[in-house]
C-alpha positions as YAML, in Angstrom:
chain: A
units: angstrom
residues:
- id: 1
  name: MET
  ca: [142.70, 197.04, -17.87]
- id: 2
  name: THR
  ca: [144.89, 197.36, -14.81]
- id: 3
  name: GLY
  ca: [142.94, 197.87, -11.61]
- id: 4
  name: SER
  ca: [143.79, 200.45, -8.96]
- id: 5
  name: SER
  ca: [142.15, 201.51, -5.74]
- id: 6
  name: ALA
  ca: [143.02, 205.11, -6.60]
- id: 7
  name: GLY
  ca: [140.54, 207.27, -8.46]
- id: 8
  name: PHE
  ca: [142.93, 209.32, -10.56]
- id: 9
  name: THR
  ca: [143.14, 211.47, -13.66]
- id: 10
  name: VAL
  ca: [145.91, 211.31, -16.27]
- id: 11
  name: ILE
  ca: [147.06, 214.51, -17.95]
- id: 12
  name: ILE
  ca: [149.58, 214.42, -20.78]
- id: 13
  name: PRO
  ca: [151.35, 217.77, -21.40]
- id: 14
  name: ALA
  ca: [152.23, 218.02, -25.09]
- id: 15
  name: ARG
  ca: [153.73, 220.76, -27.19]
- id: 16
  name: TYR
  ca: [154.67, 220.82, -30.84]
- id: 17
  name: ALA
  ca: [157.96, 222.65, -30.40]
- id: 18
  name: SER
  ca: [160.95, 220.58, -29.29]
- id: 19
  name: SER
  ca: [164.56, 221.65, -29.41]
- id: 20
  name: ARG
  ca: [165.80, 218.20, -30.39]
- id: 21
  name: PHE
  ca: [162.78, 216.87, -32.27]
- id: 22
  name: PRO
  ca: [160.15, 219.41, -33.39]
- id: 23
  name: GLY
  ca: [156.72, 217.90, -33.93]
- id: 24
  name: LYS
  ca: [157.55, 214.63, -32.22]
- id: 25
  name: ALA
  ca: [154.19, 214.51, -30.42]
- id: 26
  name: LEU
  ca: [152.59, 213.84, -33.80]
- id: 27
  name: ALA
  ca: [155.25, 211.44, -35.10]
- id: 28
  name: ASP
  ca: [153.57, 208.40, -36.66]
- id: 29
  name: ILE
  ca: [153.86, 205.05, -34.86]
- id: 30
  name: ALA
  ca: [152.03, 202.25, -36.66]
- id: 31
  name: GLY
  ca: [149.38, 204.61, -38.02]
- id: 32
  name: LYS
  ca: [148.79, 206.75, -34.92]
- id: 33
  name: PRO
  ca: [150.44, 209.91, -33.56]
- id: 34
  name: MET
  ca: [152.84, 209.22, -30.70]
- id: 35
  name: VAL
  ca: [150.85, 211.29, -28.19]
- id: 36
  name: VAL
  ca: [147.74, 209.28, -29.06]
- id: 37
  name: ARG
  ca: [149.65, 206.05, -28.39]
- id: 38
  name: ALA
  ca: [150.69, 207.42, -24.98]
- id: 39
  name: ALA
  ca: [147.11, 208.40, -24.16]
- id: 40
  name: GLU
  ca: [145.73, 205.01, -25.16]
- id: 41
  name: ARG
  ca: [148.27, 203.23, -22.95]
- id: 42
  name: ALA
  ca: [147.45, 205.58, -20.06]
- id: 43
  name: ALA
  ca: [143.73, 204.86, -20.50]
- id: 44
  name: GLN
  ca: [144.43, 201.16, -19.84]
- id: 45
  name: SER
  ca: [145.64, 202.05, -16.32]
- id: 46
  name: GLY
  ca: [142.13, 202.38, -14.94]
- id: 47
  name: ALA
  ca: [142.25, 206.19, -14.85]
- id: 48
  name: ARG
  ca: [138.93, 207.97, -14.51]
- id: 49
  name: ALA
  ca: [139.84, 210.23, -17.43]
- id: 50
  name: VAL
  ca: [142.77, 210.99, -19.74]
- id: 51
  name: TYR
  ca: [143.42, 214.46, -21.15]
- id: 52
  name: VAL
  ca: [146.09, 215.89, -23.43]
- id: 53
  name: ALA
  ca: [147.06, 219.43, -22.38]
- id: 54
  name: THR
  ca: [148.50, 221.35, -25.33]
- id: 55
  name: ASP
  ca: [148.99, 224.85, -26.72]
- id: 56
  name: ASP
  ca: [148.98, 223.65, -30.32]
- id: 57
  name: ALA
  ca: [145.92, 223.31, -32.57]
- id: 58
  name: ARG
  ca: [147.53, 220.50, -34.58]
- id: 59
  name: ILE
  ca: [147.94, 218.31, -31.51]
- id: 60
  name: GLU
  ca: [144.47, 219.19, -30.29]
- id: 61
  name: THR
  ca: [142.94, 218.18, -33.64]
- id: 62
  name: ALA
  ca: [144.90, 214.94, -33.81]
- id: 63
  name: VAL
  ca: [143.97, 213.68, -30.35]
- id: 64
  name: ARG
  ca: [140.31, 214.60, -30.70]
- id: 65
  name: ALA
  ca: [140.20, 212.69, -34.00]
- id: 66
  name: HIS
  ca: [141.06, 209.59, -31.96]
- id: 67
  name: GLY
  ca: [138.41, 210.24, -29.29]
- id: 68
  name: ILE
  ca: [140.81, 211.68, -26.70]
- id: 69
  name: GLU
  ca: [139.87, 214.78, -24.72]
- id: 70
  name: SER
  ca: [142.16, 217.81, -24.89]
- id: 71
  name: ILE
  ca: [142.67, 220.98, -22.89]
- id: 72
  name: ARG
  ca: [144.05, 224.11, -24.57]
- id: 73
  name: THR
  ca: [146.75, 225.76, -22.45]
- id: 74
  name: ARG
  ca: [148.92, 228.86, -22.70]
- id: 75
  name: VAL
  ca: [152.01, 228.92, -24.90]
- id: 76
  name: ASP
  ca: [154.37, 230.46, -22.32]
- id: 77
  name: HIS
  ca: [154.76, 227.61, -19.83]
- id: 78
  name: PRO
  ca: [158.44, 226.97, -19.01]
- id: 79
  name: THR
  ca: [157.83, 223.33, -17.99]
- id: 80
  name: GLY
  ca: [155.34, 220.54, -18.51]
- id: 81
  name: THR
  ca: [154.50, 220.71, -14.81]
- id: 82
  name: ASP
  ca: [153.34, 224.32, -15.22]
- id: 83
  name: ARG
  ca: [151.16, 223.24, -18.15]
- id: 84
  name: LEU
  ca: [149.80, 220.47, -15.95]
- id: 85
  name: ALA
  ca: [148.91, 222.98, -13.22]
- id: 86
  name: GLU
  ca: [146.93, 225.12, -15.67]
- id: 87
  name: ALA
  ca: [145.06, 222.06, -16.93]
- id: 88
  name: VAL
  ca: [144.17, 221.05, -13.36]
- id: 89
  name: GLN
  ca: [142.84, 224.55, -12.70]
- id: 90
  name: LYS
  ca: [140.70, 224.43, -15.84]
- id: 91
  name: LEU
  ca: [139.29, 221.05, -14.83]
- id: 92
  name: SER
  ca: [138.41, 222.44, -11.35]
- id: 93
  name: LEU
  ca: [139.75, 219.31, -9.68]
- id: 94
  name: ALA
  ca: [139.52, 219.04, -5.90]
- id: 95
  name: ASP
  ca: [142.72, 219.71, -3.96]
- id: 96
  name: ASP
  ca: [142.97, 216.06, -2.90]
- id: 97
  name: ALA
  ca: [142.40, 214.68, -6.43]
- id: 98
  name: ILE
  ca: [145.30, 212.60, -7.76]
- id: 99
  name: VAL
  ca: [146.74, 213.60, -11.12]
- id: 100
  name: VAL
  ca: [149.30, 211.47, -12.97]
- id: 101
  name: ASN
  ca: [151.60, 213.28, -15.40]
- id: 102
  name: VAL
  ca: [152.30, 210.94, -18.31]
- id: 103
  name: GLN
  ca: [154.74, 212.18, -20.93]
- id: 104
  name: GLY
  ca: [153.55, 212.35, -24.53]
- id: 105
  name: ASP
  ca: [156.84, 210.87, -25.72]
- id: 106
  name: GLU
  ca: [156.26, 207.63, -23.77]
- id: 107
  name: PRO
  ca: [154.11, 205.67, -26.28]
- id: 108
  name: LEU
  ca: [155.00, 202.30, -24.72]
- id: 109
  name: ILE
  ca: [154.41, 203.25, -21.09]
- id: 110
  name: ASP
  ca: [153.24, 200.38, -18.89]
- id: 111
  name: PRO
  ca: [149.63, 201.00, -17.75]
- id: 112
  name: LYS
  ca: [150.34, 199.11, -14.52]
- id: 113
  name: LEU
  ca: [153.15, 201.53, -13.68]
- id: 114
  name: VAL
  ca: [150.77, 204.47, -14.13]
- id: 115
  name: ALA
  ca: [148.30, 202.84, -11.74]
- id: 116
  name: ASP
  ca: [151.04, 201.93, -9.26]
- id: 117
  name: VAL
  ca: [152.30, 205.52, -9.04]
- id: 118
  name: ALA
  ca: [148.76, 206.77, -8.43]
- id: 119
  name: THR
  ca: [148.18, 204.13, -5.76]
- id: 120
  name: ALA
  ca: [151.49, 204.97, -4.03]
- id: 121
  name: LEU
  ca: [150.29, 208.54, -3.59]
- id: 122
  name: GLU
  ca: [146.79, 207.54, -2.52]
- id: 123
  name: ARG
  ca: [148.24, 205.33, 0.22]
- id: 124
  name: SER
  ca: [150.74, 207.95, 1.45]
- id: 125
  name: SER
  ca: [148.81, 210.73, 3.12]
- id: 126
  name: GLU
  ca: [152.07, 212.43, 4.10]
- id: 127
  name: ALA
  ca: [153.26, 212.72, 0.49]
- id: 128
  name: ALA
  ca: [152.58, 215.62, -1.86]
- id: 129
  name: MET
  ca: [153.56, 213.60, -4.91]
- id: 130
  name: SER
  ca: [154.83, 210.20, -5.99]
- id: 131
  name: THR
  ca: [157.12, 208.69, -8.60]
- id: 132
  name: ALA
  ca: [158.64, 205.33, -9.55]
- id: 133
  name: CYS
  ca: [161.89, 203.41, -9.70]
- id: 134
  name: HIS
  ca: [163.27, 199.94, -10.35]
- id: 135
  name: PRO
  ca: [166.29, 198.07, -8.92]
- id: 136
  name: ILE
  ca: [169.62, 198.19, -10.72]
- id: 137
  name: SER
  ca: [172.81, 196.27, -10.01]
- id: 138
  name: SER
  ca: [175.02, 197.07, -12.99]
- id: 139
  name: SER
  ca: [177.93, 199.25, -11.88]
- id: 140
  name: GLU
  ca: [177.98, 200.69, -15.41]
- id: 141
  name: GLU
  ca: [174.46, 202.04, -14.88]
- id: 142
  name: ILE
  ca: [175.11, 203.09, -11.31]
- id: 143
  name: PHE
  ca: [178.13, 205.21, -12.32]
- id: 144
  name: ASN
  ca: [176.46, 206.61, -15.45]
- id: 145
  name: PRO
  ca: [175.51, 210.28, -14.80]
- id: 146
  name: ASN
  ca: [172.70, 209.99, -17.36]
- id: 147
  name: VAL
  ca: [171.05, 207.39, -15.13]
- id: 148
  name: VAL
  ca: [169.24, 209.10, -12.25]
- id: 149
  name: LYS
  ca: [169.28, 207.21, -8.97]
- id: 150
  name: VAL
  ca: [167.00, 207.53, -5.95]
- id: 151
  name: VAL
  ca: [167.58, 206.52, -2.31]
- id: 152
  name: LEU
  ca: [164.56, 205.57, -0.20]
- id: 153
  name: ASP
  ca: [163.81, 205.62, 3.50]
- id: 154
  name: ALA
  ca: [162.20, 202.79, 5.50]
- id: 155
  name: GLN
  ca: [158.68, 203.93, 4.55]
- id: 156
  name: GLY
  ca: [159.40, 204.16, 0.82]
- id: 157
  name: PHE
  ca: [159.76, 207.94, 0.63]
- id: 158
  name: ALA
  ca: [162.54, 209.50, -1.44]
- id: 159
  name: LEU
  ca: [165.53, 210.72, 0.54]
- id: 160
  name: TYR
  ca: [167.47, 212.05, -2.46]
- id: 161
  name: PHE
  ca: [167.80, 211.85, -6.23]
- id: 162
  name: SER
  ca: [171.19, 212.06, -7.90]
- id: 163
  name: ARG
  ca: [173.20, 211.43, -11.03]
- id: 164
  name: ALA
  ca: [175.99, 210.22, -8.75]
- id: 165
  name: PRO
  ca: [176.27, 206.58, -7.60]
- id: 166
  name: ILE
  ca: [174.03, 206.46, -4.51]
- id: 167
  name: PRO
  ca: [174.19, 204.66, -2.19]
- id: 168
  name: PHE
  ca: [177.96, 204.40, -2.58]
- id: 169
  name: ALA
  ca: [179.40, 201.02, -1.57]
- id: 170
  name: ARG
  ca: [182.59, 202.26, 0.06]
- id: 171
  name: ASP
  ca: [184.35, 198.92, 0.55]
- id: 172
  name: ALA
  ca: [183.54, 197.64, -2.94]
- id: 173
  name: TRP
  ca: [184.19, 200.91, -4.77]
- id: 174
  name: SER
  ca: [187.20, 202.34, -3.04]
- id: 175
  name: ALA
  ca: [189.68, 204.29, -5.18]
- id: 176
  name: GLY
  ca: [191.01, 202.09, -7.95]
- id: 177
  name: ASN
  ca: [188.14, 199.63, -8.22]
- id: 178
  name: ALA
  ca: [185.12, 201.90, -8.64]
- id: 179
  name: ARG
  ca: [183.76, 199.90, -11.58]
- id: 180
  name: THR
  ca: [183.69, 196.49, -9.93]
- id: 181
  name: PRO
  ca: [180.27, 194.79, -9.70]
- id: 182
  name: ALA
  ca: [177.82, 196.16, -7.14]
- id: 183
  name: PRO
  ca: [177.79, 194.13, -3.91]
- id: 184
  name: ALA
  ca: [174.83, 191.80, -3.47]
- id: 185
  name: GLY
  ca: [171.89, 193.43, -1.75]
- id: 186
  name: LEU
  ca: [172.90, 197.04, -2.45]
- id: 187
  name: PRO
  ca: [169.58, 198.97, -2.42]
- id: 188
  name: CYS
  ca: [170.23, 200.95, -5.60]
- id: 189
  name: TYR
  ca: [167.28, 202.14, -7.68]
- id: 190
  name: ARG
  ca: [166.99, 203.83, -11.05]
- id: 191
  name: HIS
  ca: [164.47, 206.63, -11.08]
- id: 192
  name: ILE
  ca: [161.62, 206.48, -13.62]
- id: 193
  name: GLY
  ca: [160.37, 209.92, -14.65]
- id: 194
  name: LEU
  ca: [156.68, 209.35, -14.03]
- id: 195
  name: TYR
  ca: [154.91, 211.50, -11.43]
- id: 196
  name: ALA
  ca: [151.59, 211.74, -9.62]
- id: 197
  name: TYR
  ca: [150.52, 214.85, -7.70]
- id: 198
  name: ARG
  ca: [147.75, 215.95, -5.41]
- id: 199
  name: ALA
  ca: [145.97, 218.63, -7.42]
- id: 200
  name: GLY
  ca: [146.27, 221.19, -4.62]
- id: 201
  name: PHE
  ca: [150.04, 220.73, -4.49]
- id: 202
  name: LEU
  ca: [150.46, 221.63, -8.16]
- id: 203
  name: ALA
  ca: [149.44, 225.22, -7.44]
- id: 204
  name: LYS
  ca: [151.99, 225.37, -4.61]
- id: 205
  name: TYR
  ca: [154.69, 223.75, -6.72]
- id: 206
  name: SER
  ca: [154.66, 226.53, -9.30]
- id: 207
  name: GLN
  ca: [155.39, 229.00, -6.49]
- id: 208
  name: LEU
  ca: [158.35, 227.13, -5.01]
- id: 209
  name: THR
  ca: [161.70, 228.80, -5.55]
- id: 210
  name: PRO
  ca: [164.34, 226.65, -7.32]
- id: 211
  name: SER
  ca: [166.85, 224.97, -5.04]
- id: 212
  name: PRO
  ca: [170.65, 224.98, -5.41]
- id: 213
  name: LEU
  ca: [170.53, 221.18, -5.55]
- id: 214
  name: GLU
  ca: [168.40, 221.05, -8.68]
- id: 215
  name: GLY
  ca: [170.68, 223.60, -10.32]
- id: 216
  name: TYR
  ca: [173.73, 221.38, -9.89]
- id: 217
  name: GLU
  ca: [172.07, 218.01, -10.48]
- id: 218
  name: ALA
  ca: [169.68, 219.26, -13.20]
- id: 219
  name: LEU
  ca: [166.87, 217.38, -11.45]
- id: 220
  name: GLU
  ca: [163.75, 219.46, -10.90]
- id: 221
  name: GLN
  ca: [162.20, 217.04, -8.38]
- id: 222
  name: LEU
  ca: [164.87, 218.05, -5.84]
- id: 223
  name: ARG
  ca: [162.98, 221.32, -5.44]
- id: 224
  name: VAL
  ca: [160.19, 219.37, -3.73]
- id: 225
  name: LEU
  ca: [162.53, 217.72, -1.21]
- id: 226
  name: TRP
  ca: [164.41, 220.97, -0.63]
- id: 227
  name: HIS
  ca: [161.22, 222.66, 0.53]
- id: 228
  name: GLY
  ca: [160.33, 219.83, 2.90]
- id: 229
  name: PHE
  ca: [157.64, 218.00, 0.94]
- id: 230
  name: ARG
  ca: [157.67, 214.21, 0.73]
- id: 231
  name: ILE
  ca: [157.72, 212.06, -2.40]
- id: 232
  name: ALA
  ca: [156.37, 208.49, -2.23]
- id: 233
  name: VAL
  ca: [158.09, 206.01, -4.55]
- id: 234
  name: ALA
  ca: [156.58, 202.95, -6.21]
- id: 235
  name: ILE
  ca: [159.15, 200.22, -6.87]
- id: 236
  name: GLY
  ca: [158.73, 198.39, -10.16]
- id: 237
  name: GLU
  ca: [160.38, 195.11, -11.00]
- id: 238
  name: THR
  ca: [161.62, 195.95, -14.49]
- id: 239
  name: PRO
  ca: [162.90, 198.96, -16.46]
- id: 240
  name: SER
  ca: [160.37, 201.27, -18.06]
- id: 241
  name: PRO
  ca: [160.00, 200.94, -21.86]
- id: 242
  name: PRO
  ca: [162.04, 203.46, -23.87]
- id: 243
  name: GLY
  ca: [160.72, 206.93, -24.61]
- id: 244
  name: VAL
  ca: [161.41, 209.16, -27.60]
- id: 245
  name: ASP
  ca: [163.81, 212.09, -27.41]
- id: 246
  name: THR
  ca: [165.34, 211.91, -30.89]
- id: 247
  name: PRO
  ca: [164.45, 210.63, -34.38]
- id: 248
  name: GLU
  ca: [166.74, 207.68, -33.66]
- id: 249
  name: ASP
  ca: [164.70, 206.82, -30.57]
- id: 250
  name: LEU
  ca: [161.56, 206.94, -32.69]
- id: 251
  name: GLU
  ca: [162.86, 204.29, -35.05]
- id: 252
  name: LYS
  ca: [163.63, 201.99, -32.10]
- id: 253
  name: VAL
  ca: [160.15, 202.48, -30.62]
- id: 254
  name: ARG
  ca: [158.49, 201.86, -33.98]
- id: 255
  name: LYS
  ca: [160.04, 198.39, -34.00]
- id: 256
  name: LEU
  ca: [158.66, 197.66, -30.53]
- id: 257
  name: ALA
  ca: [155.14, 199.08, -30.98]
- id: 258
  name: PRO
  ca: [152.27, 196.57, -31.30]
...
């Protein structure tokens, strides 16, 4: 078990419907449903409790069969964060309680990363939420719009998230040589989509109006920065294990699962 000074709760939003992969939460990985695998990994983080928040009886039955607590939520939530907010309300958590949102399609998630994100928020009283990243130096990754980058300030708070290459090394990547290797020491980080929140902020978050930035970048976390809230960022050393978006991803994860 990974230790953490933060007393935190993990909630895993899970729904059966999925536009690209219906029923993936219950996809079998070495004899266990994928969402159960994610919950078991999250439990190794040192969390006080782990819950699966779902609107589907099949998921609820499956997780409870493996000794995992579940919370039944409404079916009309537009995002997993909204489902998380309802679960927090039902648990009657204190406003300053730390809640880590682990995705049910991350069956290989590193328990230490879960703990690190919780600790980053616990240690940052100015932050409303926290997330994670890891260094990258490959110009192919940096220029890939499917790879989300984050720029940090001196205190480790997020300044901006983007699909564009940020920070942009002007001298190295001037017109004509934009795919040359990144210069040594460039502080470029790939964002990892793992989040921790203060429970009280989740209620506020659902009331925040969308920002123009998130509309163009298709990055919901920009709404938080747009409205002036701070996001603490834990820096990991290595990439996060792969998640599952498609049946092809599932086959890859099955080969990696213990």
